[in-house]
C-alpha positions as MATLAB code, in Angstrom:
seq = 'MYQTLLRLYNGGKGKLTEAGLKKAVTLGWITAAEYKQITGEDYSA';
ca = [
      90.464   88.010   97.259;
      90.974   84.981   99.482;
      94.752   85.244   99.310;
      94.608   89.007  100.023;
      92.525   88.612  103.085;
      94.664   85.741  104.349;
      97.706   87.794  104.136;
      96.221   90.964  105.752;
      94.682   88.869  108.594;
      97.903   87.111  109.076;
      96.646   84.755  111.989;
      94.933   87.724  113.815;
      98.379   89.768  113.760;
      97.757   91.686  110.673;
      95.865   94.759  109.696;
      92.511   92.871  108.988;
      90.438   92.059  111.964;
      87.636   89.359  112.427;
      84.838   91.823  112.035;
      86.443   92.861  108.564;
      86.452   88.957  107.330;
      82.633   88.864  108.419;
      82.049   91.946  106.244;
      84.027   90.108  103.502;
      81.738   87.235  103.799;
      78.509   89.349  103.636;
      79.885   91.192  100.701;
      80.496   87.934   98.990;
      84.343   88.373   98.796;
      85.001   84.960  100.530;
      82.653   82.026  101.642;
      81.899   81.052  105.021;
      84.050   78.067  104.554;
      87.111   80.382  103.614;
      86.346   82.495  106.606;
      86.689   79.218  108.853;
      89.970   78.475  106.794;
      91.390   81.931  107.576;
      90.350   82.150  111.176;
      89.734   78.696  112.384;
      86.280   79.535  113.662;
      82.964   78.999  112.426;
      81.289   81.751  110.647;
      78.210   83.354  112.415;
      76.666   86.804  111.408;
];
């Protein structure tokens, strides 16, 4: 799932938003650490 979300986010230029990534963390699809790897920002709910 991490690779898919990373591709969809595409450094903020893709179809996936930061809000979508935060939802992925709450659903357990990625961890907060993976969120930080994708966005470069710390996860906060």
